[in-house]
C-alpha positions as CSV (number, residue, x, y, z in Angstrom):
1,M,0.0,-40.9,142.5
2,S,3.9,-42.0,142.9
3,D,6.3,-41.2,140.0
4,L,7.7,-44.5,138.6
5,F,11.4,-43.2,139.1
6,D,10.5,-42.8,142.8
7,L,10.2,-46.8,143.3
8,P,12.9,-48.4,144.7
9,F,15.0,-49.7,142.0
10,E,15.8,-53.6,142.1
11,E,18.4,-55.4,139.6
12,E,16.9,-58.7,138.3
13,E,19.0,-61.2,138.4
14,P,20.7,-62.9,135.2
15,E,19.2,-65.6,133.5
16,P,21.3,-68.4,133.3
17,E,22.7,-68.7,129.8
18,P,21.3,-71.8,127.9
19,K,24.0,-74.5,127.2
20,P,24.8,-74.9,123.5
21,V,23.2,-78.3,121.7
22,P,25.5,-79.8,120.1
23,T,24.2,-79.9,116.0
24,P,24.8,-83.1,114.2
25,V,27.3,-82.8,111.3
26,A,25.5,-84.4,108.2
27,A,27.5,-86.4,106.1
28,R,28.2,-84.4,103.0
29,R,26.7,-85.7,99.6
30,I,28.7,-84.7,96.6
31,F,27.2,-84.9,92.9
32,T,28.3,-85.0,89.8
33,V,27.5,-82.7,87.3
34,T,25.5,-85.6,85.5
35,E,23.9,-86.8,88.6
36,L,22.7,-83.4,89.5
37,T,21.3,-82.6,85.8
38,V,19.7,-86.2,85.8
39,R,17.9,-85.2,89.2
40,V,16.7,-82.0,87.9
41,R,15.5,-83.6,84.7
42,D,13.4,-86.1,86.8
43,L,11.7,-83.5,89.0
44,L,10.6,-81.4,86.3
45,E,9.6,-84.2,84.2
46,E,7.6,-85.5,87.2
47,H,6.1,-82.1,88.1
48,F,5.3,-80.7,84.5
49,V,3.8,-83.6,82.8
50,D,1.6,-81.7,80.7
51,V,1.5,-77.6,80.6
52,W,0.5,-74.9,78.4
53,V,2.6,-72.3,77.7
54,E,2.1,-69.1,75.9
55,G,4.3,-66.8,73.9
56,E,6.2,-65.6,71.1
57,L,8.0,-67.8,68.3
58,S,11.7,-67.1,67.6
59,N,14.8,-68.4,66.3
60,C,12.9,-71.3,64.5
61,R,15.1,-73.4,62.7
62,L,13.9,-76.9,60.8
63,W,16.7,-79.4,60.9
64,N,17.4,-82.0,58.3
65,T,16.3,-84.9,60.8
66,G,12.7,-83.2,60.9
67,H,12.8,-82.0,64.1
68,L,11.8,-78.1,64.7
69,Y,13.8,-76.2,67.2
70,F,12.4,-72.5,68.6
71,T,12.4,-70.4,71.2
72,L,9.3,-69.2,73.0
73,K,9.8,-65.6,74.5
74,D,7.5,-63.1,76.3
75,S,8.6,-59.8,77.5
76,S,11.3,-60.4,80.3
77,S,11.8,-64.5,79.5
78,Q,12.4,-67.1,76.9
79,L,12.1,-70.6,76.8
80,R,13.9,-73.4,74.7
81,G,11.6,-75.7,72.7
82,V,11.4,-78.7,70.2
83,I,8.7,-80.5,68.5
84,F,9.7,-83.6,67.1
85,R,9.2,-84.9,63.1
86,S,6.5,-87.5,64.7
87,A,4.3,-84.7,66.2
88,L,5.3,-81.7,63.7
89,R,3.2,-83.3,60.7
90,Y,0.3,-82.9,62.6
91,L,0.3,-79.2,62.5
92,R,-2.0,-77.5,60.2
93,F,0.2,-74.2,60.0
94,K,3.8,-73.7,59.9
95,P,5.5,-72.2,62.5
96,A,7.3,-68.9,61.8
97,D,9.2,-66.4,63.9
98,G,7.0,-64.0,65.2
99,L,3.8,-65.8,65.6
100,R,2.2,-65.7,68.7
101,V,1.1,-69.4,70.0
102,V,0.2,-71.8,72.8
103,A,2.1,-74.6,73.2
104,R,1.4,-78.1,75.1
105,G,4.3,-80.3,76.2
106,R,6.3,-81.5,79.0
107,L,9.2,-80.0,80.5
108,S,12.6,-81.5,80.5
109,V,16.4,-81.1,80.4
110,Y,18.8,-81.3,77.7
111,E,21.3,-83.0,79.4
112,P,24.5,-82.1,77.0
113,K,23.8,-78.4,77.8
114,G,22.4,-78.6,80.8
115,E,19.3,-76.4,79.6
116,Y,15.8,-77.1,80.3
117,Q,13.4,-77.1,77.5
118,L,9.7,-77.4,76.3
119,T,9.3,-80.9,74.3
120,C,6.2,-79.6,72.7
121,E,3.4,-82.4,71.4
122,H,0.9,-79.8,70.2
123,M,0.9,-76.1,69.1
124,E,-1.8,-73.6,67.8
125,P,-1.6,-69.7,67.1
126,Q,-3.1,-67.7,69.6
127,G,-6.2,-65.6,68.6
128,L,-6.2,-67.7,64.9
129,G,-7.2,-71.2,64.0
130,A,-4.5,-73.3,63.0
131,L,-6.5,-74.1,59.6
132,Q,-6.9,-70.5,58.9
133,L,-3.5,-69.9,59.6
134,A,-2.1,-72.5,57.4
135,F,-4.8,-71.2,54.8
136,D,-3.3,-67.6,54.7
137,Q,0.2,-68.8,54.6
138,L,0.2,-71.2,51.7
139,K,-2.1,-68.7,49.8
140,Q,0.5,-65.7,50.4
141,R,3.2,-68.0,49.0
142,L,1.4,-69.4,46.0
143,Q,0.5,-66.0,45.2
144,G,4.0,-64.8,45.3
145,E,4.9,-67.6,42.8
146,G,2.3,-66.3,40.3
147,L,0.1,-69.4,40.6
148,F,-3.1,-66.8,40.9
149,D,-2.0,-64.8,38.0
150,A,-5.0,-64.4,35.4
151,S,-2.4,-64.3,32.7
152,R,-1.9,-67.9,33.3
153,K,-5.3,-69.2,33.7
154,R,-6.6,-70.9,30.5
155,P,-10.1,-70.5,28.8
156,L,-12.5,-73.3,28.3
157,P,-12.7,-74.6,24.9
158,A,-15.5,-73.9,22.7
159,L,-16.6,-77.2,22.4
160,P,-15.7,-79.4,25.2
161,R,-16.3,-83.3,24.5
162,K,-14.4,-85.3,26.7
163,I,-14.5,-84.2,30.6
164,G,-12.6,-85.6,33.2
165,I,-13.9,-85.7,36.5
166,V,-12.1,-86.2,40.0
167,T,-14.4,-86.6,42.8
168,S,-15.9,-89.4,45.2
169,L,-18.1,-91.6,44.1
170,D,-20.2,-92.1,47.2
171,G,-21.0,-88.2,47.2
172,A,-23.9,-86.3,45.8
173,A,-21.7,-84.0,43.6
174,I,-20.8,-87.0,41.1
175,R,-24.8,-88.1,40.5
176,D,-25.7,-84.6,39.9
177,I,-22.6,-83.8,37.5
178,I,-23.6,-87.0,35.6
179,K,-27.5,-85.9,35.5
180,I,-26.7,-82.5,34.2
181,M,-24.0,-83.7,31.5
182,T,-25.8,-86.5,29.8
183,R,-28.1,-84.0,28.2
184,V,-25.9,-83.4,26.0
185,G,-24.4,-86.6,25.5
186,L,-20.9,-85.5,26.6
187,H,-17.7,-88.4,27.3
188,L,-17.3,-88.6,30.9
189,V,-14.1,-90.0,32.1
190,V,-14.0,-90.3,36.4
191,R,-11.2,-90.8,38.5
192,P,-12.9,-91.6,42.0
193,A,-10.6,-90.1,45.0
194,R,-11.3,-89.5,48.8
195,V,-11.8,-85.9,49.2
196,Q,-11.9,-85.6,52.9
197,G,-10.0,-87.1,55.8
198,E,-5.9,-88.0,56.4
199,G,-4.4,-88.4,52.9
200,A,-7.0,-87.3,50.9
201,G,-5.1,-84.6,49.5
202,G,-2.7,-87.1,48.1
203,E,-5.1,-89.1,46.4
204,I,-6.7,-85.6,44.6
205,A,-3.4,-84.5,43.3
206,T,-2.5,-88.2,42.0
207,A,-6.3,-88.3,40.5
208,I,-5.4,-84.8,38.9
209,R,-2.2,-85.9,37.1
210,A,-3.6,-89.2,36.3
211,I,-6.6,-88.1,34.4
212,G,-4.7,-85.2,33.0
213,R,-2.5,-87.8,30.8
214,V,-5.8,-89.2,29.4
215,P,-5.8,-88.9,25.8
216,G,-8.3,-86.5,24.5
217,I,-9.5,-84.8,28.1
218,D,-10.6,-81.2,27.4
219,V,-11.7,-80.1,30.8
220,I,-11.2,-81.3,34.2
221,I,-13.7,-80.9,36.8
222,V,-12.4,-81.0,40.6
223,G,-14.7,-80.9,43.7
224,R,-17.1,-81.9,46.1
225,G,-20.1,-80.8,48.1
226,G,-19.8,-78.3,50.8
227,G,-19.0,-78.9,54.6
228,S,-16.8,-77.5,57.2
229,I,-13.4,-76.1,56.9
230,E,-11.8,-79.5,58.0
231,D,-14.1,-81.4,55.6
232,L,-12.7,-79.2,52.7
233,W,-9.2,-79.2,54.1
234,A,-7.9,-81.6,51.3
235,F,-8.3,-78.8,48.5
236,N,-6.3,-76.3,50.8
237,Q,-3.3,-78.6,50.2
238,E,-0.4,-77.3,48.3
239,M,0.2,-80.7,46.2
240,V,-3.4,-80.1,45.1
241,A,-2.9,-76.6,44.1
242,R,0.6,-77.8,42.2
243,A,-1.1,-80.5,40.6
244,I,-4.1,-78.0,39.5
245,A,-1.5,-75.7,38.3
246,A,0.9,-78.5,36.3
247,T,-2.2,-79.8,34.5
248,R,-1.9,-79.3,30.6
249,V,-6.0,-78.7,29.9
250,P,-8.1,-76.2,31.8
251,V,-9.5,-77.4,35.6
252,I,-12.9,-76.2,36.8
253,S,-12.4,-76.1,40.5
254,A,-16.3,-77.0,42.0
255,V,-15.8,-77.5,45.7
256,G,-18.4,-77.0,48.3
257,H,-21.1,-74.0,48.2
258,E,-21.1,-70.8,46.9
259,T,-19.6,-69.0,50.2
260,D,-16.6,-72.0,50.7
261,V,-13.2,-70.6,49.2
262,T,-10.3,-72.9,48.9
263,I,-6.8,-72.8,47.6
264,A,-8.0,-75.0,44.8
265,D,-10.6,-72.1,43.6
266,F,-7.7,-69.4,43.2
267,V,-5.3,-71.9,41.3
268,A,-7.8,-73.7,39.0
269,D,-8.6,-71.9,35.6
270,V,-12.3,-71.1,36.6
271,R,-14.0,-71.3,39.9
272,A,-17.6,-72.9,39.8
273,P,-19.5,-72.3,43.1
274,T,-20.9,-75.6,42.9
275,P,-20.3,-79.0,41.1
276,S,-23.7,-78.7,39.4
277,A,-22.4,-75.3,38.5
278,A,-19.4,-76.8,36.7
279,A,-21.3,-79.1,34.9
280,E,-24.0,-76.4,33.8
281,L,-21.1,-74.1,32.8
282,I,-19.7,-77.1,30.5
283,V,-23.2,-77.8,28.9
284,A,-23.6,-74.1,28.7
285,R,-20.6,-73.8,26.5
286,H,-21.8,-76.6,24.7
287,D,-25.0,-75.1,23.9
288,E,-23.5,-71.8,23.1
289,F,-21.4,-73.2,20.4
290,F,-24.4,-75.0,18.6
291,D,-26.6,-72.0,18.9
292,R,-24.0,-69.6,17.4
293,V,-23.4,-72.1,14.7
294,D,-27.2,-72.3,14.2
295,R,-26.9,-68.4,14.0
296,L,-24.5,-68.4,11.5
297,R,-25.9,-71.2,9.3
298,Q,-29.3,-68.6,9.2
299,R,-26.9,-65.9,8.5
300,L,-25.3,-67.5,5.5
301,R,-28.4,-68.8,3.9
302,A,-30.0,-65.1,4.2
303,A,-26.8,-63.6,2.5
304,A,-26.7,-66.3,-0.3
305,R,-30.3,-66.2,-1.0
306,A,-30.1,-62.2,-0.9
307,R,-27.1,-62.2,-3.0
308,V,-28.9,-64.6,-5.6
309,Q,-31.8,-62.4,-5.8
310,H,-29.5,-59.3,-6.2
311,T,-27.7,-61.0,-8.9
312,S,-30.8,-62.0,-10.8
313,R,-32.4,-58.4,-10.9
314,R,-29.3,-57.2,-12.3
315,V,-28.9,-60.2,-15.0
316,H,-32.9,-59.5,-15.9
317,M,-32.2,-55.6,-16.4
318,L,-29.3,-56.0,-18.2
319,T,-31.2,-58.4,-20.7
320,G,-33.8,-55.7,-21.3
321,R,-31.5,-53.2,-22.8
322,P,-31.7,-53.4,-26.8
323,A,-27.6,-52.8,-26.9
324,L,-27.6,-56.7,-25.5
325,G,-30.3,-58.1,-27.7
326,G,-29.0,-61.6,-29.0
327,Y,-26.0,-61.8,-26.7
328,R,-27.1,-65.6,-26.1
329,G,-26.3,-66.4,-30.1
330,R,-23.4,-64.3,-30.2
331,V,-22.1,-66.4,-26.8
332,A,-23.1,-69.4,-28.1
333,M,-21.0,-69.0,-31.6
334,K,-17.8,-67.9,-29.2
335,A,-18.5,-71.0,-27.2
336,R,-18.2,-72.9,-30.1
337,R,-15.2,-71.5,-31.8
338,A,-13.2,-71.6,-28.6
339,A,-14.5,-75.6,-28.5
340,E,-12.8,-75.9,-31.8
341,L,-9.5,-74.3,-31.3
342,S,-9.2,-76.3,-28.1
343,H,-10.1,-79.3,-30.1
344,V,-7.3,-78.2,-32.6
345,L,-4.6,-77.2,-29.9
346,A,-5.2,-80.3,-28.1
347,A,-4.4,-82.5,-31.3
348,A,-1.5,-80.4,-31.8
349,L,-0.2,-80.9,-28.5
350,R,-0.9,-84.9,-28.7
351,A,1.0,-85.2,-32.0
352,G,4.0,-83.3,-30.8
353,L,4.3,-85.0,-27.6
354,A,4.0,-88.5,-29.4
355,A,6.9,-87.5,-31.9
356,R,8.9,-86.6,-28.6
357,D,8.3,-89.7,-27.1
358,R,9.5,-91.6,-30.1
359,R,12.6,-89.7,-30.5
360,V,13.3,-90.3,-26.9
361,R,12.7,-94.2,-27.2
362,Q,15.4,-94.0,-30.1
363,L,17.8,-92.1,-28.4
364,Q,17.6,-94.2,-25.3
365,Q,18.2,-97.3,-27.4
366,L,21.4,-95.7,-28.6
367,L,22.6,-95.0,-25.1
368,A,21.8,-98.4,-23.9
369,K,24.3,-99.8,-26.7
370,Y,27.0,-97.6,-25.0
371,D,25.7,-97.9,-21.6
372,A,29.0,-98.8,-19.5
373,G,26.9,-100.0,-16.5
374,R,25.2,-102.4,-19.3
375,R,28.5,-103.6,-20.4
376,L,30.1,-103.9,-17.1
377,Q,27.3,-106.0,-16.2
378,E,28.2,-108.3,-19.0
379,I,31.8,-108.5,-18.3
380,R,30.9,-109.2,-14.8
381,T,28.5,-112.2,-15.8
382,R,31.0,-113.5,-17.6
383,L,33.9,-113.4,-15.1
384,V,31.4,-114.9,-12.7
385,S,30.8,-117.8,-15.3
386,R,34.6,-118.1,-15.7
387,D,35.2,-118.4,-12.4
388,G,32.5,-120.9,-11.9
389,H,34.1,-123.0,-14.5
390,M,37.7,-122.7,-13.3
391,R,36.9,-123.3,-9.4
392,S,35.2,-126.7,-10.9
393,A,38.3,-127.5,-12.9
394,I,40.6,-126.8,-9.9
395,A,37.9,-129.2,-7.6
396,K,38.0,-131.9,-10.2
397,R,42.3,-131.8,-10.4
398,Q,42.4,-131.7,-6.4
399,H,40.3,-134.9,-6.3
400,R,42.4,-136.7,-9.0
401,A,45.6,-135.9,-6.9
402,R,44.3,-136.9,-4.0
403,V,43.1,-140.4,-5.0
404,R,46.3,-141.0,-6.7
405,L,48.0,-139.8,-3.8
406,S,45.9,-142.0,-1.4
407,A,46.8,-144.9,-3.9
408,S,50.4,-144.3,-3.9
409,A,50.5,-144.2,-0.1
410,G,48.7,-147.3,0.2
411,R,51.4,-148.7,-2.0
412,L,54.1,-147.2,0.1
413,D,52.8,-148.5,3.3
414,T,52.6,-152.0,1.8
415,L,56.1,-152.0,1.2
416,S,57.4,-149.8,4.4
417,P,59.8,-152.1,6.9
418,L,57.6,-150.4,9.5
419,A,54.4,-151.9,8.5
420,V,56.1,-155.4,8.7
421,L,57.7,-154.7,12.2
422,G,54.1,-153.8,13.1
423,R,52.9,-157.4,12.4
424,G,55.6,-158.7,14.8
425,Y,58.7,-158.9,13.4
426,A,62.0,-157.5,14.4
427,V,65.4,-155.7,12.8
428,C,68.7,-157.0,14.5
429,W,71.7,-154.3,14.1
430,N,75.3,-154.5,15.0
431,E,76.2,-152.3,18.3
432,D,76.9,-149.3,16.8
433,R,73.8,-149.6,14.1
434,T,75.8,-149.5,10.9
435,R,75.0,-153.2,9.9
436,V,71.9,-155.2,10.0
437,L,72.4,-159.0,11.0
438,R,70.9,-161.5,8.8
439,D,73.5,-164.4,9.7
440,A,73.8,-165.8,13.3
441,A,77.6,-166.5,12.0
442,D,77.9,-162.6,12.1
443,V,78.1,-162.5,15.7
444,A,80.0,-164.2,18.9
445,A,79.0,-164.9,22.3
446,G,79.3,-161.4,24.4
447,D,78.6,-159.4,21.6
448,A,75.9,-156.5,22.1
449,V,73.3,-156.2,19.5
450,R,70.4,-153.9,19.3
451,V,66.9,-155.0,18.1
452,T,64.5,-152.6,16.7
453,L,60.7,-153.6,17.3
454,A,57.6,-151.6,15.9
455,R,57.6,-149.3,18.9
456,G,61.2,-148.5,20.5
457,E,64.5,-150.8,20.4
458,L,66.4,-153.5,22.7
459,D,69.7,-153.6,23.6
460,C,70.8,-157.4,23.7
461,E,74.1,-159.2,24.5
462,V,74.4,-162.4,22.9
463,L,74.7,-165.5,25.0
464,A,75.8,-168.2,22.2
465,P,75.0,-167.9,18.5
466,R,72.8,-170.7,17.1
467,T,73.1,-171.3,13.1
468,S,70.7,-173.6,11.0
469,R,70.6,-174.3,7.4
470,R,67.6,-173.6,5.4
471,T,65.8,-177.2,4.0
């Protein structure tokens, strides 16, 4: 076998080098920061429309706008998120730092900071129901405020007569309560309210406050029949708990069956396992009160009867002793003597009182003569009378003076030259008004004269005087 190294060595011809193919130069596209951020946002919102993310909550902050901002994190990464107010109000629990949750939403980009975030539309605690978590959170908070303390719970009245009931008119609870309580003739005041569904908690709280203001209410029963935790959730709301705590009368919580427990049960003064049991509890208080009254009445009668019998025996025993013989006659004589003395004393008292009364009236009559108030009243009466007479005389004098003044004014008006001027006559003066012209011969042609009329004056020039003789 020949060795490979013995074979003739032939150099291979070198392959021709390929000619380089020119690479087309692409047109350079320049994005602005906003354009690039918008494209990233569109891609995220297109491919991550509905995602579920598991993590631990941190940095939970509720802003004054009602939106909740938070961060979801695990051992190596974190993701910012937000729940808007419209979705936050439907959560059954309160998100808090440290809770592990599963959040559903869509990914988007917060453009001002260029951060991607999860816009959460639903959230639930991991490994624990949302309703149960909300129940535990509210229970812990109200317990910290002291609303569950036994020291603030009030006992039921000994004889409740006017019972307030807050429940639905459509349920069996109201029929059971009425059926039981009508046995003892209690006065029932029913305030209807929805006991399940959206808004039922607000109606229950309003009904509790309204029925608590009714005059004469002794006890309030708040309850409904059994159901799931969702059906009973209206009684696990904070507004209902605070309405029960603020009520001025004792409240009995009768929600669901014996195994159902709500926040209202912890806050209420008494918890009844069912609405029927609440009614039986009040009826039992009523029956116990009257049973106790009956027992006390029987004991009082027995004690009175025993006391009378004991006293009768004692009197009978004393009357049998020789030293007390004839005591009835002696007591009668003493009673007669006491009556006579009482009569004499009463007569003496009446005579003394009559004499003192006469003396008082005499002194009152003497004082009345020198009573300054009475004398001042008499002087005041005379002054008022004199004042009236004087005012009447002054009025008469003024009236007579007005009459004389009016008559004099009439005569003066008749003799007044102004009245003559008012009837169409005029007074002619010389130019400087120093002389009244009575004769046309007193002026010559061209002289200036003044003519006084009833209203105003005229400056005139004499054209030619004309004289005439009176016939």
